[in-house]
N, C-alpha and C positions, 0 to 999 in steps of 0.2 A: 247088326250089332244089338245087344240087349239094351232095353230102355224101358222106363215105366210105361204101362199100358196106355195111359192117357196121352203119351207122346208118340205112340205107334202111328205111322203115317206112310203115305205113298206119294211119290212125285209123278206117277203115271198120269197121262191125259185123262181128264174126267174125274180125278180125285178131288176131294173136298178142298176148299180154298185154304191156303196157308198164310201165316203172317208174312209180311214183306218188310224187310229192313233195307233202307237205303244208306249206302256209305260212299265216301269219296272214291273215285275210280282210279286215281293215280297220285303220285307225289308223296311228300313226307307225311301228309295226313293219312293217306291210304296205308302206309307202312305202320304208323302208330295205331290205327284202328284195327289192322290185321292182328297185331300183337295183343291188343285189348280183347278181341273176340276169342283168340286162342286161349288167353288166360282165363276168360270167363267160361271156358268149356263149350264154346259154340264151334262145332266142327263142320268144315266145308272144304271143297277143293275147287279152285277157280281155274278154268281152262283158259289157255292163252287166247286173247282177242275176243273172249266171250264176257259180256257184261252182266251175267246172272249166274249164280251158283246155288245149288240146293244144299241145305243143311242136312247132315246125315243123322243127327241125334235129336233134332227138334223139328216139328212141322213148320218150317220156315224157309223162305227163299231170300237170298241176299242179292240186291241189285246194285251195280256200281255206276254211280252218276256223277256229273260235275257237282262239286260241293255247293256252288251257288244255286243249283236247281233243287237241291234236296228239300228245303223248307216248303217249296211250292208243291212238290210231289206228295209230301206228307200232309200238308194243310188242305190241298184241293184234289188230290188223287186217291189212289188205293194203297199207297205206301203207309204202313202202320207205324213204323219207327224210323228215325233217321239220326245220323251222326254228322254234324257239321258245326261251323263256327257261330258264335253268338252274333258276330257282325253280319253274317249272311242272313240269319234269322231276322234281325232288326231291319235289314234292307228290304227283305221280301214282303214284310207286313203280312205274312201268311198266318193263318189261324192254327197255331200249333201250341202244344203244352210242353214246356221245358221240364223234363223229369229230373235231370241232374247235370252238374258240371263235371267234366271228365279230367280236368287238371293238365291237359296238354294242348298244344296249339295256341299258347298264350301270346298275345300281342296287344297293341293299342291302335285304335283308329284315330288318327291325329290330323289336325290342321298343320300344314308345313308351308314355309315361305323361304325365299332366298335369304341367307344370312345377312348380306349387305343391305337388304331392304329394311330390316328392323321393324316389320309390320306385326301388329297384334291381330288376333282373330277378328275383333270388332272392326279394325281398319280394313280387313279384307272383304267385309260385307259390301255387296254392290259391285265387286270387281270380278275378274275372270278366275274361275276355279275349275280345275280339272280333277276328276275322280272316277273311281269304279263304283262308288256308292252314292248315286245321285239323290235317292230318297232321304237317306240320313243327312246328307250334306245340305239339302234344301231345307229340311226342318231345323238344322242347327243354325244356319245363317239367317233364317227368317226373323229371329228375335232381335237381330242387330241391324236389319235393313231400314233405311229411311224410305218414306212413302215415294213411290214412283221410281225407285232405284233398286230393282231386284238384283240379286247376285246372278251372274252369268255362269251357269253350271254346264259344263260339257262332260259327257260321259264317254270315257275310253276304256278299253278292256285290259290294256297292259302298258308297261313302261310309263306309268303315271309320273314317276319321279323326274322324267326328262322334259315334262311339259313346260316348266318355267325356263329352263335353259334354252329351249327351242322356240321361245316366244309365244307359246300357246296360252300361258296362264300366268296370273300374278301370284297364285298360291295353289296348293293341292290339298286334297284330303285322301290320305292313303294309310295303309297298315305299316306299323313300325314294330319290328321284332327286336333286332339288336341295334338298329340305327345306322348300320354300316352303309347301306345303300343310300339312305337319306343324306348322310354327311358327304359321301362321294359325289353326290349331285349338287353340293353346295347349299343344302337346305337345312333348316332347323325346325324343331318341333315348337310350335307356338301355343298349341292347346290340344289337350286330349279330349276327343269327342266321346269315346267310350273304350272301356277295357273289354277284351274278348278272349274266349278260349273255346275249345270244343265242348259241345253239349249233346245230350241225348234228348231228342224231341219226339213227341207222340202225336199221332193223328187223334183229335178229340172224338172222332166218330169210329174208331177202330172196332172191328168185330171180334177182336182177340184180346180182351182186357186181362184175362188170367195169364196168358202167355207173355203179354207185355210186362206184367209185374214180375214174372219169373226171370225174364231177361234182365230187367232193371236190377233185381236183387243179385243176380250172378255178376253183373258188371260192377255193382257197388262192392260186392265181396272181394272181387279181384283187386279193385283199386285200393281198398283198405289194406289188403295183404301186402301191397307194395309200399305201404307207409309204416308197417310194424314188423318186428322180428321177435322171435322167442329166445329169451336168455335163460339158461339153466346152469345152476351152480350148487356146490355144496358149501355149507358154512357152519361154523361152531355155534351152538345155541347162544353163547355169550355175545356173539357178534350179529345175531339175527335181526334185532331191532334196527341196527344201523344199516344192514343190508336191505331190509324191507323198505326203509326210507328212500333208498336209492332206486329200488325197483318196485313201486307200488302197484304196477300192472294197470290194466284197463279198469278192472273192478277191485281185485285184490290178488296178491300172488298165491300160487298153489304151493303148499309146504307139506313135505312127506318125511316121516322119520326114517333114519337109516339104521342099519344093524348096530352101528356104534351109536348108543343112545345120546351121546353128547353132540352129535352132528345131525343136520337135516339137509334135504335136497329141496331146492327152491326153483320154481318155474314162474316166469312173468313175461308179459308182453311189454316191449319197450319201443319207443319211436325209432325207426330205422336210422334217421339222420343223427340221433344222439347215441347210437349203440356203442361206437368205439370209446367215447368218453365215459359211458356208463360202465363198460368193462374195466376201464382204468380205476374208477372209483370203487368198484366191487373188490378188485384185487387189493387196493389200499385198505379196504374195510375187513380184510381177512378171508374173503371168499376164495374157494379153490375149485379146480376142475370147471372153469367157466366156459360154457359152450354157447354159440350163437347159431340159431337155425332160422332160415328163411321160410316164408309162408307161401303156399301155392294159391290159396284162396281162403276166404273167411265168411262166416255169417255172425255178425256181432250186433247185439241189441244196443 
């Protein structure tokens, strides 16, 4: 396919090294990340049961890894960029640079305890805690511990919410998204240790800084496009000021004269979440022929 000369590349054995992007290999995060990369114009085809794919329009390889391992591969290996959760980055203590938050995969890492116990986070210090995040948990409880009474932290990989009911723990530290699993297990959230969402992280020693920045801008442009839409309408000049106040745009609206000198055409970016109510206000203000257009991607200063 046609591409800028600087991106011309080969995936043949012996070809020069490519940038490596690590992404979650399965689950809801994988689906979200796949949609993100497609929207950012990063083209690849993943073969079934193969955990590497070659990008067809950039000198880049995509590797599919367990989300928890991505910060380590980025911070200590040859992976240049990674997409994973902030909670995983904090737990790993890996040396990575967080380039941007991606706005999905949002959750809280929280201290939870049985509802009937009525315990606070401070009261759980020194007791039995089960978690999949032992490093974060150890640091959190350290400030509440009494001398000689360390918190007994046990690391398990799954079904953490069952630990209290099965007599393994007095409390847990686990992720909360909707709270449904927590409540079903008879637990309550007693303290939020940290908020988390997916982030783009960079290897501080990457050999591909220019391409890293290009990918960052593409992803940022796509994410911005998902938050804004373009509204276009015609309005009588006598109603223009009122309409402009409703649609000020990112910088200012674009206004074009029509063949009928008493009317103008207006284009402006509006927040996607507010678009329906903005259209209602424009109609009340006298605007006609109101159209709403989605954006594929953007580059905004």
